[in-house]
N, C-alpha and C positions, 0 to 999 in steps of 0.2 A: 709433367704435372698438368692436370686438367684444369682449365679455367671455367668458372661458373658464369662468367660474363656472357658467353654466347647463348646461355639458356635463360637469361634475364629478359623480361619484356622491356620495351623501349622506355616506358614510363618509370620503371624501377631504375634504369640507368640514369634518367634525367634527375630524379629526386635523390637518388642514392640509396643503397641497400640499408645502411644504418638508419636512415630516416624512416624507411618502410618498416623495419623491425621495431623501432621505437614507437611509431604510430600504432602498429598492430598491438604491441604490449600495452600501450595506453588505452586502446579500445577495450582490451580484455579487462583491465583494471576498472575502467569506467563502468562496463556492463556488470561486472561482479559487484561493485559498490552500489550501483543502482538497484540490482536485485536484492542485495542485503538490506538496503534502506527500505525497500518496498515490503520485504518480509517483516522487518522490525516494526513498521507502522501498521501491520496487520495483526498485532498481538494485543490481547486484552490488557496487558500491563501498560502498553502505550495509550490505549483508549482511556484508561482510568488515571493516567499520569497527571491530568489537570485537576486542580483543587476542587472544582465544581463537580466533576464527574465522580470523583472518589467519595465525596461526602454526601452526595445526593443519589444519583442514578445507580451507582454501584451498590450502595447499601440496599436500595430497593430491589435491585436485580438479585441479590443474594437470598432473598426470601421468595424467589419464584421457582417454578419447575424447570426453568432454563438453567439454573445454577445447580440444583440438587434434585435428583429424581431417582426412581427405583432402578433404572437401567445403568446409572452412573455416567451417562453421556451428557456432556455439558455443551450448551450453545453459547459461544462467546460473541462479543460485539461484531467482529468481521463476518460471522456466519449470516447475519441478517442485514448488516449495514454496508457491506462491501461486495460488489458483484464478483463472481468467480472468473468470468471471461476477461481476457487481457484488455481489450479495447474499452469496455464499460468501466473496468477497474481503474484504468488511467484517467478516464473522464472524472470519476468520483474522487480520485486522489488530487486532481487539479482543482476541482470544485471545493474540496474540504477546507483549505485555508481561508477562502472567502466566506464560507459558512461560519467558521469559527470567529473570524474577525468581526462579522456583523453580530455574532452572538454576544460579544462583549461591548459593542458600541450602541446597541439598541437598549432603551430604558427597560428595566426589569419587568414592567407591567405589560410590555409588548413582546417579550421573548417567546420564541417557539423552539421546538426541538431542532438542534443544529444538523443532525444527520438522520434523515428519514430512512425507513427500511427500504431494502432493494425490492422493486416490483418483481413478482413471481418467485420470491423466495418462499421456502416452506412456511414461514411465519405469516406472510401476507397473502398467500394463495389459498389458505384454509386447510392445507394438508399438513401432515405430521402431527 
């Protein structure tokens, strides 16, 4: 019977094969969960899930060309407010909770839009 032990690197022998397999599996689950959460927060339904967005901004958006147009193509919140590249997207996702927390802690007379448009997006660059 052939032993796999002679093919294992020294660090695997030190920590144990079961530990390596468990950590590898945990890494896959973490990465999958992370990507799932990232995609869920990039949906229009997530954007309008807060009371203020659904009753104000979303109703206003439904009356624009971004929502209904002759081509049938819709621009959703992430199209203009979330960068496409991974690095800038992570920065925006990290900034978002602080933007929203200040949104609800600032007196209503001083409130500003909590999520500005992405620079160089079709909406802000003048194209489209």
